[in-house]
FILO-879496 format. One record per residue (C-alpha): residue number from 1; residue in three letters; chain; x, y, z. Coordinates in nm, 2 decimals. Each point is the difference from the previous one (the first is absolute). Example, Ala and Ser with C-alpha at 12.3 -4.5 7.8 and 13.67 -1.06 7.14 Angstrom:
<vomis>
> 1,ALA,A,1.23,-0.45,0.78
> 2,SER,A,0.14,0.34,-0.07
</vomis>
This chain:
<vomis>
> 1,MET,A,7.64,10.91,9.42
> 2,ASN,A,-0.05,0.01,-0.31
> 3,PRO,A,-0.31,-0.20,-0.19
> 4,ASP,A,0.23,-0.30,-0.19
> 5,LEU,A,0.18,-0.05,0.35
> 6,GLU,A,-0.33,0.02,0.23
> 7,SER,A,-0.17,-0.26,-0.26
> 8,GLU,A,0.31,-0.24,0.02
> 9,MET,A,0.06,0.03,0.34
> 10,GLY,A,-0.35,-0.06,0.10
> 11,HIS,A,-0.03,-0.30,-0.21
> 12,ALA,A,0.32,-0.18,0.12
> 13,TRP,A,-0.13,0.11,0.37
> 14,ALA,A,-0.33,-0.14,-0.05
> 15,SER,A,0.12,-0.34,-0.14
> 16,THR,A,0.26,-0.02,0.26
> 17,CYS,A,-0.25,0.04,0.29
> 18,ARG,A,-0.24,-0.23,-0.15
> 19,ILE,A,0.31,-0.26,-0.04
> 20,LEU,A,0.12,0.05,0.39
> 21,LEU,A,-0.31,0.09,0.16
> 22,GLY,A,-0.29,-0.14,-0.22
> 23,ASP,A,-0.19,0.32,-0.11
> 24,GLU,A,0.15,0.39,-0.02
> 25,ILE,A,-0.02,0.21,0.25
> 26,GLY,A,-0.02,0.32,-0.12
> 27,GLU,A,0.28,0.27,-0.17
> 28,LEU,A,0.34,-0.03,0.03
> 29,GLY,A,0.05,0.35,0.14
> 30,LYS,A,-0.22,-0.05,0.29
> 31,TYR,A,0.30,-0.24,0.15
> 32,GLU,A,0.27,0.21,-0.11
> 33,ASN,A,0.13,0.03,0.38
> 34,TYR,A,-0.08,-0.36,0.05
> 35,LEU,A,0.22,-0.15,-0.25
> 36,LYS,A,0.32,0.30,0.05
> 37,LYS,A,0.00,-0.08,0.37
> 38,TYR,A,0.29,-0.19,-0.04
> 39,VAL,A,0.17,0.06,-0.28
> 40,GLU,A,0.28,0.26,-0.09
> 41,PRO,A,-0.16,0.32,-0.13
> 42,VAL,A,0.01,0.18,-0.27
> 43,VAL,A,0.13,0.36,0.08
> 44,LEU,A,-0.10,0.31,-0.21
> 45,ARG,A,0.19,0.32,-0.03
> 46,ASN,A,-0.14,0.25,-0.28
> 47,SER,A,0.21,0.08,-0.34
> 48,GLU,A,0.20,0.34,-0.04
> 49,ILE,A,-0.12,-0.01,-0.36
> 50,SER,A,-0.42,-0.07,0.02
> 51,GLY,A,-0.05,-0.01,0.38
> 52,ASN,A,-0.14,-0.29,-0.06
> 53,ALA,A,0.00,-0.30,0.27
> 54,VAL,A,0.32,-0.23,-0.07
> 55,ALA,A,0.03,-0.31,0.13
> 56,LEU,A,0.33,-0.13,0.15
> 57,GLY,A,0.09,-0.35,0.15
> 58,ASP,A,0.13,0.21,0.35
> 59,ASP,A,0.08,0.29,0.13
> 60,ARG,A,0.40,-0.01,0.07
> 61,PHE,A,0.07,0.27,-0.17
> 62,CYS,A,0.12,0.36,0.14
> 63,LYS,A,-0.21,0.25,0.09
> 64,ASP,A,0.13,0.25,-0.27
> 65,ALA,A,-0.10,-0.30,-0.31
> 66,LYS,A,-0.22,0.08,-0.29
> 67,PHE,A,-0.22,-0.23,-0.15
> 68,ILE,A,-0.15,-0.06,-0.35
> 69,SER,A,-0.19,-0.25,-0.19
> 70,SER,A,0.23,-0.22,-0.22
> 71,ASP,A,-0.20,0.12,-0.27
> 72,GLU,A,0.10,0.41,0.09
> 73,ALA,A,0.40,-0.03,-0.05
> 74,ASP,A,0.01,0.12,-0.31
> 75,PHE,A,-0.13,0.35,0.12
> 76,ILE,A,0.23,0.02,0.32
> 77,SER,A,0.20,0.31,0.01
> 78,GLY,A,0.35,-0.07,-0.19
> 79,GLN,A,-0.07,-0.33,-0.08
> 80,SER,A,-0.08,0.02,-0.41
> 81,ASP,A,0.30,0.20,0.01
> 82,PRO,A,0.25,-0.04,0.29
> 83,LYS,A,0.30,0.21,0.00
> 84,PRO,A,0.38,-0.20,0.05
> 85,LEU,A,0.12,0.16,0.40
> 86,SER,A,0.31,0.24,0.01
> 87,LEU,A,0.33,-0.12,0.12
> 88,ASN,A,-0.08,0.18,0.30
> 89,GLU,A,-0.34,-0.22,0.06
> 90,ILE,A,0.20,-0.29,-0.05
> 91,LYS,A,0.27,-0.02,0.24
> 92,ASP,A,-0.16,-0.21,0.24
> 93,ILE,A,-0.32,-0.21,0.07
> 94,ASP,A,-0.14,0.31,0.25
> 95,SER,A,0.05,0.22,-0.31
> 96,ILE,A,-0.15,-0.22,-0.24
> 97,ALA,A,-0.30,-0.06,0.21
> 98,ALA,A,-0.06,0.34,0.05
> 99,ALA,A,0.03,0.12,-0.36
> 100,LEU,A,-0.26,-0.30,-0.11
> 101,ARG,A,-0.25,0.02,0.32
> 102,GLU,A,-0.27,0.15,-0.22
> 103,ARG,A,0.03,-0.30,-0.23
> 104,PHE,A,-0.01,-0.23,0.24
> 105,VAL,A,-0.39,-0.12,0.00
> 106,TYR,A,-0.13,-0.31,0.06
> 107,SER,A,-0.22,-0.13,-0.18
> 108,GLY,A,-0.35,-0.20,0.12
> 109,ASN,A,-0.29,-0.18,-0.17
> 110,LEU,A,0.28,-0.21,-0.18
> 111,LEU,A,-0.12,-0.24,-0.28
> 112,LEU,A,0.21,-0.20,-0.21
> 113,GLY,A,-0.06,-0.24,-0.30
> 114,ASN,A,-0.42,-0.05,-0.10
> 115,CYS,A,-0.19,0.17,0.27
> 116,ARG,A,-0.33,0.03,0.02
> 117,ASN,A,-0.33,0.19,0.22
> 118,ILE,A,0.25,0.05,0.24
> 119,GLU,A,-0.14,0.28,0.29
> 120,CYS,A,0.21,0.11,0.34
> 121,SER,A,0.28,-0.29,-0.03
> 122,HIS,A,0.38,0.01,-0.04
> 123,ARG,A,0.26,-0.23,-0.16
> 124,CYS,A,-0.26,-0.19,-0.22
> 125,SER,A,0.17,-0.21,-0.26
> 126,ASN,A,-0.25,-0.21,-0.31
> 127,SER,A,-0.29,0.02,0.25
> 128,PHE,A,-0.35,0.17,-0.09
> 129,SER,A,-0.28,0.08,0.23
> 130,VAL,A,0.22,0.10,0.31
> 131,LYS,A,-0.13,0.27,0.24
> 132,ASN,A,0.17,0.10,0.36
> 133,SER,A,0.25,-0.27,-0.02
> 134,GLN,A,0.40,0.02,-0.04
> 135,ASP,A,0.27,-0.24,-0.18
> 136,VAL,A,-0.25,-0.21,-0.20
> 137,SER,A,0.16,-0.17,-0.28
> 138,ASP,A,-0.18,-0.20,-0.27
> 139,SER,A,-0.33,-0.02,0.16
> 140,LYS,A,-0.39,0.11,-0.03
> 141,TYR,A,-0.28,0.12,0.20
> 142,VAL,A,0.22,0.11,0.30
> 143,ALA,A,-0.10,0.15,0.29
> 144,TYR,A,0.12,0.20,0.33
> 145,SER,A,0.31,-0.26,-0.06
> 146,TYR,A,0.36,-0.02,0.02
> 147,GLY,A,0.31,-0.20,-0.13
> 148,LEU,A,-0.22,-0.16,-0.26
> 149,ARG,A,0.16,-0.20,-0.28
> 150,PHE,A,-0.22,-0.21,-0.26
> 151,CYS,A,-0.32,0.01,0.17
> 152,GLU,A,-0.37,0.04,-0.06
> 153,SER,A,-0.35,0.13,0.23
> 154,ALA,A,0.22,0.11,0.28
> 155,PHE,A,-0.15,0.20,0.27
> 156,GLY,A,0.19,0.15,0.32
> 157,CYS,A,0.30,-0.30,-0.11
> 158,SER,A,0.36,0.05,0.03
> 159,PHE,A,0.29,-0.21,-0.08
> 160,ALA,A,-0.17,-0.22,-0.20
> 161,GLY,A,0.14,-0.15,-0.29
> 162,GLU,A,-0.20,-0.23,-0.32
> 163,ALA,A,-0.31,0.01,0.25
> 164,LYS,A,-0.39,0.12,-0.04
> 165,PHE,A,-0.26,0.05,0.12
> 166,GLY,A,0.13,0.10,0.29
> 167,ILE,A,-0.16,0.24,0.29
> 168,LYS,A,0.25,0.17,0.31
> 169,SER,A,0.28,-0.24,0.01
> 170,THR,A,0.32,0.02,0.01
> 171,GLN,A,0.32,-0.23,-0.22
> 172,PHE,A,-0.32,-0.19,-0.18
> 173,SER,A,0.23,-0.11,-0.28
> 174,GLN,A,-0.10,-0.30,-0.27
> 175,SER,A,-0.31,-0.03,0.19
> 176,ALA,A,-0.37,0.07,-0.11
> 177,ARG,A,-0.31,0.11,0.23
> 178,CYS,A,0.10,0.06,0.35
> 179,MET,A,-0.14,0.27,0.24
> 180,GLU,A,0.22,0.11,0.31
> 181,VAL,A,0.30,-0.19,-0.05
> 182,ILE,A,0.37,0.09,0.06
> 183,LEU,A,0.26,-0.22,-0.19
> 184,THR,A,-0.21,-0.23,-0.14
> 185,MET,A,0.12,-0.19,-0.29
> 186,ASN,A,-0.02,-0.21,-0.27
> 187,CYS,A,-0.41,-0.04,0.18
> 188,SER,A,-0.31,0.05,-0.15
> 189,ASP,A,-0.35,0.07,0.18
> 190,CYS,A,0.14,0.13,0.33
> 191,TYR,A,-0.13,0.24,0.27
> 192,TYR,A,0.15,0.14,0.31
> 193,THR,A,0.33,-0.25,0.00
> 194,ALA,A,0.39,0.09,0.04
> 195,ASN,A,0.28,-0.20,-0.14
> 196,MET,A,-0.14,-0.23,-0.20
> 197,GLN,A,0.16,-0.18,-0.29
> 198,ALA,A,-0.18,-0.19,-0.26
> 199,CYS,A,-0.34,-0.02,0.16
> 200,GLN,A,-0.35,0.03,-0.12
> 201,GLN,A,-0.33,0.09,0.21
> 202,CYS,A,0.11,0.05,0.33
> 203,ILE,A,-0.09,0.25,0.22
> 204,PHE,A,0.09,0.14,0.36
> 205,SER,A,0.29,-0.17,-0.06
> 206,PHE,A,0.39,0.04,0.08
> 207,ASN,A,0.35,-0.17,-0.14
> 208,GLN,A,-0.12,-0.32,-0.19
> 209,LYS,A,0.10,-0.14,-0.31
> 210,ASN,A,-0.16,-0.19,-0.30
> 211,ARG,A,-0.32,0.00,0.28
> 212,ASN,A,-0.39,0.02,-0.18
> 213,TYR,A,-0.31,0.08,0.19
> 214,LEU,A,0.10,0.13,0.35
> 215,ILE,A,-0.15,0.20,0.25
> 216,GLY,A,0.26,0.09,0.27
> 217,ASN,A,0.24,-0.23,-0.14
> 218,LEU,A,-0.25,-0.31,0.07
> 219,PRO,A,-0.11,-0.15,-0.34
> 220,LEU,A,-0.39,-0.07,-0.06
> 221,PRO,A,-0.18,-0.17,-0.24
> 222,LYS,A,-0.03,0.18,-0.32
> 223,GLU,A,-0.36,0.08,0.03
> 224,LYS,A,0.03,0.10,0.40
> 225,TYR,A,0.26,0.21,-0.13
> 226,LEU,A,-0.20,0.18,-0.28
> 227,GLN,A,-0.29,0.05,0.22
> 228,PHE,A,0.22,0.20,0.26
> 229,LYS,A,0.13,0.20,-0.28
> 230,SER,A,-0.33,0.09,-0.15
> 231,SER,A,-0.10,0.11,0.34
> 232,LEU,A,0.31,0.24,0.06
> 233,MET,A,-0.01,0.13,-0.31
> 234,GLU,A,-0.34,0.10,0.11
> 235,GLN,A,0.13,0.16,0.29
> 236,ILE,A,0.29,0.18,-0.19
> 237,ARG,A,-0.21,0.15,-0.20
> 238,ASN,A,-0.28,0.15,0.27
> 239,GLU,A,0.28,0.14,0.15
> 240,LEU,A,0.15,0.16,-0.28
> 241,GLU,A,-0.35,0.09,-0.11
> 242,SER,A,-0.13,0.20,0.33
> 243,LYS,A,0.37,0.07,0.15
> 244,LYS,A,0.22,0.07,-0.30
> 245,ASN,A,0.26,-0.16,0.17
> 246,VAL,A,0.06,-0.35,0.12
> 247,LEU,A,0.27,-0.25,0.22
> 248,SER,A,0.32,0.03,-0.12
> 249,ILE,A,0.26,-0.28,-0.05
> 250,GLN,A,0.20,0.22,0.22
> 251,GLU,A,-0.26,0.04,0.27
> 252,LEU,A,-0.02,-0.39,0.01
> 253,LEU,A,0.37,0.00,0.08
> 254,GLY,A,-0.06,0.23,0.25
> 255,ALA,A,0.13,0.32,-0.15
> 256,MET,A,0.15,0.25,0.23
> 257,PRO,A,-0.06,0.36,-0.05
> 258,TRP,A,0.14,0.14,-0.28
> 259,GLY,A,-0.02,0.30,-0.23
> 260,GLN,A,0.15,0.23,-0.23
> 261,GLU,A,0.14,0.33,-0.02
> 262,ASN,A,0.07,0.27,-0.30
> 263,GLY,A,-0.02,-0.35,-0.21
> 264,LYS,A,0.27,-0.21,0.16
> 265,SER,A,-0.04,-0.29,0.20
> 266,THR,A,-0.03,0.00,0.42
> 267,LEU,A,0.23,-0.35,0.02
> 268,GLN,A,0.06,-0.03,0.31
> 269,THR,A,0.13,-0.31,0.20
> 270,PRO,A,0.00,-0.15,0.34
> 271,SER,A,0.33,-0.04,0.02
> 272,SER,A,0.33,0.06,-0.24
> 273,PRO,A,0.25,-0.26,0.00
> 274,SER,A,0.31,0.12,-0.13
> 275,LEU,A,0.16,-0.13,-0.33
> 276,PRO,A,0.23,-0.26,-0.09
> 277,ALA,A,0.29,0.14,-0.13
> 278,PRO,A,0.03,-0.06,-0.42
> 279,GLN,A,0.16,-0.27,-0.18
> 280,LYS,A,0.36,0.03,-0.10
> 281,GLU,A,-0.17,-0.08,-0.41
> 282,VAL,A,-0.22,0.25,0.07
> 283,GLU,A,0.31,0.22,0.11
> 284,ALA,A,0.19,-0.09,-0.29
> 285,SER,A,-0.30,0.07,-0.28
> 286,PHE,A,-0.06,0.41,0.21
> 287,GLN,A,0.38,0.04,-0.04
> 288,SER,A,-0.04,-0.10,-0.40
> 289,THR,A,-0.30,0.17,-0.05
> 290,THR,A,0.18,0.35,0.12
> 291,ALA,A,0.32,-0.07,-0.18
> 292,VAL,A,-0.22,-0.03,-0.35
> 293,LEU,A,-0.20,0.27,0.07
> 294,PHE,A,0.23,0.27,0.15
> 295,GLY,A,0.32,-0.13,-0.07
> 296,LYS,A,0.11,0.00,0.41
> 297,ARG,A,-0.07,-0.33,0.18
> 298,LEU,A,-0.20,0.05,0.32
> 299,THR,A,0.04,-0.21,0.31
> 300,GLY,A,-0.17,-0.09,0.28
> 301,ILE,A,-0.40,-0.02,-0.10
> 302,PHE,A,-0.18,-0.04,0.30
> 303,ALA,A,0.16,0.34,0.10
> 304,TYR,A,-0.17,0.15,-0.32
> 305,SER,A,-0.36,-0.17,0.10
> 306,LYS,A,-0.19,0.32,0.12
> 307,TRP,A,0.08,0.20,-0.34
> 308,LEU,A,-0.09,-0.35,-0.17
> 309,SER,A,-0.31,-0.08,0.16
> 310,GLU,A,-0.11,0.40,-0.08
> 311,HIS,A,-0.32,-0.04,-0.22
> 312,VAL,A,-0.03,-0.37,0.06
> 313,PRO,A,-0.31,-0.21,0.14
> 314,LEU,A,0.26,-0.26,0.18
> 315,PRO,A,-0.13,-0.28,0.16
> 316,ILE,A,-0.08,0.04,0.34
> 317,PRO,A,0.18,-0.21,0.31
> 318,ALA,A,-0.25,-0.09,0.28
> 319,LYS,A,-0.06,-0.30,0.22
> 320,SER,A,-0.18,-0.31,-0.04
> 321,SER,A,-0.35,0.02,0.18
> 322,LYS,A,0.01,-0.36,0.08
> 323,SER,A,0.38,-0.06,0.08
> 324,GLY,A,0.16,0.35,-0.03
> 325,ALA,A,0.22,-0.13,-0.24
> 326,ARG,A,0.16,0.25,-0.24
> 327,ILE,A,-0.26,0.11,-0.30
> 328,PHE,A,0.02,0.23,-0.33
> 329,ILE,A,-0.32,0.11,-0.09
> 330,VAL,A,-0.11,0.19,-0.33
> 331,PRO,A,-0.05,0.37,0.01
> 332,LEU,A,-0.32,0.02,-0.16
> 333,PHE,A,-0.31,0.13,0.15
> 334,ALA,A,-0.17,-0.33,-0.02
> 335,TYR,A,0.27,-0.14,0.29
> 336,SER,A,0.01,0.29,0.23
> 337,SER,A,-0.25,-0.05,0.21
> 338,TRP,A,-0.01,-0.36,0.16
> 339,PHE,A,0.34,-0.04,0.12
> 340,SER,A,-0.15,-0.18,0.27
> 341,SER,A,-0.10,-0.31,-0.20
> 342,MET,A,0.32,0.01,-0.22
> 343,VAL,A,0.26,-0.27,0.04
> 344,SER,A,0.26,-0.18,-0.21
> 345,PHE,A,-0.02,-0.15,-0.34
> 346,ASP,A,0.08,-0.36,0.17
> 347,GLU,A,-0.20,0.07,0.32
> 348,ALA,A,-0.31,0.08,-0.24
> 349,TRP,A,0.03,-0.31,-0.15
> 350,ALA,A,-0.03,-0.24,0.33
> 351,LEU,A,-0.31,0.27,0.13
> 352,GLY,A,-0.18,-0.13,-0.33
> 353,LYS,A,0.00,-0.36,0.18
> 354,ASN,A,-0.29,0.18,0.17
> 355,ALA,A,-0.39,0.02,-0.06
> 356,ILE,A,-0.30,0.09,0.16
> 357,THR,A,-0.22,-0.29,0.11
> 358,PRO,A,-0.32,-0.12,-0.16
> 359,ALA,A,-0.18,0.15,0.23
> 360,GLN,A,0.13,0.35,-0.06
> 361,ALA,A,-0.07,-0.05,-0.31
> 362,GLY,A,-0.37,-0.05,0.03
> 363,THR,A,0.00,0.38,0.15
> 364,LEU,A,0.25,0.13,-0.21
> 365,SER,A,-0.12,0.35,-0.13
> 366,LEU,A,0.11,0.32,-0.10
> 367,SER,A,-0.06,0.19,0.32
> 368,ASN,A,0.15,-0.25,0.25
> 369,ALA,A,0.30,-0.12,-0.27
> 370,GLN,A,0.28,0.22,0.23
> 371,LYS,A,-0.07,-0.15,0.31
> 372,SER,A,-0.04,-0.38,-0.17
> 373,LEU,A,0.27,0.05,-0.18
> 374,GLU,A,0.25,0.02,0.28
> 375,ILE,A,0.21,-0.26,0.04
> 376,ILE,A,0.09,-0.01,-0.40
> 377,ALA,A,0.00,0.37,-0.08
> 378,TYR,A,0.37,0.04,-0.06
> 379,SER,A,0.22,0.09,-0.31
> 380,THR,A,0.31,0.11,-0.13
> 381,SER,A,0.07,0.26,-0.28
> 382,GLU,A,0.32,-0.24,-0.08
> 383,LEU,A,0.06,-0.17,-0.35
> 384,ARG,A,0.26,-0.22,-0.07
> 385,MET,A,-0.02,-0.22,-0.33
> 386,LEU,A,0.24,-0.19,-0.24
> 387,ASP,A,0.37,0.00,0.08
> 388,ASN,A,0.12,0.28,0.15
> 389,SER,A,0.39,0.03,0.17
> 390,ASN,A,0.15,0.23,0.26
> 391,VAL,A,-0.28,0.25,0.06
> 392,VAL,A,-0.01,0.19,0.34
> 393,ALA,A,-0.25,0.25,0.15
> 394,CYS,A,-0.27,-0.01,-0.30
> 395,ALA,A,-0.42,-0.07,0.00
> 396,ASN,A,-0.07,-0.13,-0.34
> 397,TYR,A,0.28,-0.20,-0.22
> 398,TYR,A,-0.01,-0.24,-0.29
> 399,SER,A,0.29,-0.11,-0.21
> 400,ALA,A,0.24,0.27,0.20
> 401,VAL,A,0.36,-0.03,0.05
> 402,ASN,A,0.22,0.20,0.21
> 403,CYS,A,-0.25,0.19,0.10
> 404,TYR,A,-0.07,0.26,0.29
> 405,HIS,A,-0.32,0.22,0.15
> 406,GLY,A,-0.24,0.04,-0.18
> 407,THR,A,-0.27,-0.19,-0.27
> 408,TYR,A,0.22,-0.21,-0.27
> 409,TYR,A,-0.14,-0.16,-0.29
> 410,ALA,A,0.25,-0.20,-0.25
> 411,ALA,A,0.26,0.22,0.18
> 412,LYS,A,0.37,-0.03,0.09
> 413,ASN,A,0.29,0.16,0.14
> 414,SER,A,-0.22,0.32,0.15
> 415,GLY,A,-0.15,0.17,0.32
> 416,PHE,A,-0.24,0.30,0.14
> 417,SER,A,-0.21,-0.05,-0.27
> 418,PHE,A,-0.44,-0.07,-0.06
> 419,PHE,A,-0.12,-0.21,-0.26
> 420,ALA,A,0.30,-0.04,-0.21
> 421,ARG,A,-0.04,-0.24,-0.27
> 422,GLU,A,0.22,-0.15,-0.22
> 423,VAL,A,0.29,0.20,0.11
> 424,GLU,A,0.37,-0.03,0.06
> 425,ASN,A,0.19,0.28,0.21
> 426,VAL,A,-0.25,0.22,0.10
> 427,PHE,A,0.02,0.17,0.32
> 428,GLY,A,-0.27,0.27,0.20
> 429,CYS,A,-0.26,-0.05,-0.33
> 430,ASP,A,-0.37,-0.03,0.05
> 431,LYS,A,-0.21,-0.15,-0.26
> 432,ILE,A,0.26,-0.08,-0.25
> 433,LEU,A,0.00,-0.28,-0.26
> 434,TYR,A,0.24,-0.14,-0.26
> 435,SER,A,0.34,0.23,0.12
> 436,LYS,A,0.28,-0.03,0.10
> 437,PHE,A,0.27,0.19,0.15
> 438,CYS,A,-0.25,0.27,0.13
> 439,LEU,A,0.02,0.22,0.31
> 440,LYS,A,-0.27,0.18,0.18
> 441,CYS,A,-0.23,-0.11,-0.33
> 442,HIS,A,-0.40,0.01,0.05
> 443,HIS,A,-0.27,-0.10,-0.16
> 444,SER,A,0.15,-0.10,-0.31
> 445,TYR,A,0.12,-0.25,-0.31
> 446,ASN,A,0.28,-0.14,-0.19
> 447,LEU,A,0.23,0.25,0.14
> 448,VAL,A,0.39,-0.06,0.02
> 449,ARG,A,0.28,0.18,0.19
> 450,CYS,A,-0.22,0.26,0.12
> 451,PHE,A,-0.05,0.25,0.30
> 452,GLU,A,-0.28,0.17,0.15
> 453,VAL,A,-0.20,-0.04,-0.31
> 454,SER,A,-0.40,-0.01,0.01
> 455,ASP,A,-0.31,-0.13,-0.20
> 456,SER,A,0.22,-0.08,-0.27
> 457,LEU,A,0.01,-0.26,-0.25
> 458,SER,A,0.30,-0.13,-0.23
> 459,CYS,A,0.31,0.21,0.11
> 460,SER,A,0.36,-0.05,0.10
> 461,ASP,A,0.26,0.22,0.14
> 462,CYS,A,-0.28,0.26,0.15
> 463,TYR,A,0.08,0.22,0.30
> 464,PHE,A,-0.26,0.18,0.19
> 465,CYS,A,-0.28,-0.04,-0.28
> 466,HIS,A,-0.41,-0.04,0.00
> 467,ASN,A,-0.25,-0.11,-0.24
> 468,VAL,A,0.28,-0.09,-0.29
> 469,GLU,A,-0.07,-0.27,-0.23
> 470,ASN,A,0.28,-0.14,-0.26
> 471,CYS,A,0.30,0.22,0.12
> 472,GLN,A,0.35,-0.05,0.05
> 473,GLU,A,0.26,0.25,0.19
> 474,CYS,A,-0.21,0.21,0.14
> 475,LEU,A,0.05,0.27,0.29
> 476,PHE,A,-0.28,0.16,0.17
> 477,CYS,A,-0.27,-0.06,-0.28
> 478,PHE,A,-0.37,0.02,0.09
> 479,ASN,A,-0.31,-0.15,-0.26
> 480,VAL,A,0.18,-0.05,-0.30
> 481,LYS,A,0.05,-0.29,-0.23
> 482,SER,A,0.31,-0.10,-0.21
> 483,LYS,A,0.26,0.18,0.07
> 484,ARG,A,0.36,-0.06,0.03
> 485,TYR,A,0.32,0.18,0.19
> 486,ALA,A,-0.27,0.23,0.12
> 487,ILE,A,-0.01,0.24,0.36
> 488,GLY,A,-0.29,0.20,0.06
> 489,ASN,A,-0.14,-0.12,-0.33
> 490,VAL,A,0.26,0.16,-0.23
> 491,GLU,A,0.23,-0.23,-0.18
> 492,TYR,A,0.34,0.04,0.01
> 493,PRO,A,0.32,-0.07,-0.17
> 494,LYS,A,0.09,-0.36,0.12
> 495,GLU,A,0.33,0.14,0.09
> 496,TYR,A,-0.10,0.24,0.15
> 497,TYR,A,-0.32,-0.17,0.20
> 498,LEU,A,0.24,-0.24,0.12
> 499,ILE,A,0.26,0.26,0.18
> 500,ILE,A,-0.29,0.12,0.13
> 501,LYS,A,-0.10,-0.35,0.09
> 502,LYS,A,0.31,-0.13,0.20
> 503,LEU,A,0.03,0.36,0.19
> 504,LEU,A,-0.35,-0.05,0.17
> 505,LEU,A,0.03,-0.36,0.07
> 506,SER,A,0.33,0.09,0.18
> 507,GLU,A,-0.17,0.23,0.22
> 508,ILE,A,-0.29,-0.22,0.06
> 509,SER,A,0.20,-0.33,0.10
> 510,SER,A,0.20,0.25,0.24
> 511,LYS,A,-0.30,0.17,0.13
> 512,ILE,A,-0.16,-0.38,0.07
> 513,GLU,A,0.30,-0.12,0.15
> 514,LYS,A,0.06,0.28,0.23
> 515,ASN,A,-0.40,0.08,0.10
> 516,LYS,A,-0.12,-0.37,-0.04
> 517,GLY,A,-0.26,0.13,-0.21
> 518,LEU,A,-0.02,0.27,-0.26
> 519,GLY,A,-0.32,0.25,0.13
> 520,LEU,A,-0.13,0.03,-0.36
> 521,ASN,A,-0.18,-0.23,-0.16
> 522,ILE,A,-0.30,-0.05,-0.31
> 523,PHE,A,-0.23,0.12,0.24
> 524,ASN,A,0.18,0.35,0.16
> 525,ILE,A,0.17,0.09,-0.31
> 526,CYS,A,-0.20,0.28,-0.10
> 527,GLU,A,-0.02,0.10,0.39
> 528,LYS,A,0.09,0.40,0.02
> 529,ALA,A,0.27,0.10,0.29
> 530,HIS,A,-0.16,0.18,0.27
</vomis>
């Protein structure tokens, strides 16, 4: 760690511990394993240029993939002055991919906007003092975290927004001073809570709205509550200092065995009910999207479901532990381990009416919490907010219309997508924002009419592109900005480019229609023939 980052992170961690635990507990690095246990991991690969470690958000790439740090793009062989393709090389998609294979190098350590003191992190924008994290924007003092927006002093957190002073918290949004919480929104000063909205000063509580000074869902006088809180903070401090670990909210909810293999979550469900059929509105949107992208309308979206689901962490179908009703689980590590106490959205609020007794509250402690809270320790990963219409097989959503199987926020006419926010007509996409008419695009912002694009910003009519910005009408471009009518990073006359594009899209749409998929994607396009 560079000295400036070490100093800034040290001060932020110490301050956060004083606020949440009443005192400091030592160096941040000593708690790495504890903090990152339920957070999607940063994947490290070596740079093709320097040999240095490169941080990536996942490991979806084929075995022949090569990587660089984003600041090394100009040093790739042939990148600064790429040669045009010959007529023979440009005759079909396989020939183009083979000819350009050496130019397909994936960028890690991606930074956008104004960033400072970022280490071992990927996809950060307008942020500073970030360590071992990914997908962080407009934030500061962040470590071992994933998917943060407008956050400050967050350690071991995932999918948090507009939040500050958090330790090991998931879907911790518009909240402050929380530790070991899940789906806790518009809250403050909460410890070991799940599915809470607009609550303050709550401990060991579940499925509550607009409540204060709760322990085990039981309201207590302020003075008695604060006395218990002080005791709990001391217990947590002592446990962390001696073992560098402490009871997690997942364990409190009855965590089942879990793990990770090669950087991937081993998400397992006790049951996997079949999915309902997509809505007719979603089918119509899929047809119109493929017509826009390929000039050919593909029909029968469910036949393409396996292809559309590639590389997308979709909600996991399961059954409520209480009723057996169908539920959908958000595919994050933080939710992957406690199916034994997972219930539906509606059931969760009903269960929130239960509470421990005053006698139980009098003897409750960190060491006996799992046993003492068995009657109330149920929660959900489902979230519904604001007005929604015609949403099917989804886990998290708000302001969603005509959406199928995914998580959607202010989205419409979309399917098979995860964390699709302010989008329209997107399918098979993972973490795509402010975009429309896109198919199989990942970790990108402000795309229009794009197919197989990743890690890109403000582009339109691009196909098989990675780490491109402000590009229009581009095919097979990697690590470039402000290109137009380009193939393999080389710009061509508009008329010539459009002829090649038309032939290519005809080939692609025919293959997809015939095989219900393409085989080639943005993550394996560099794979050599074996």
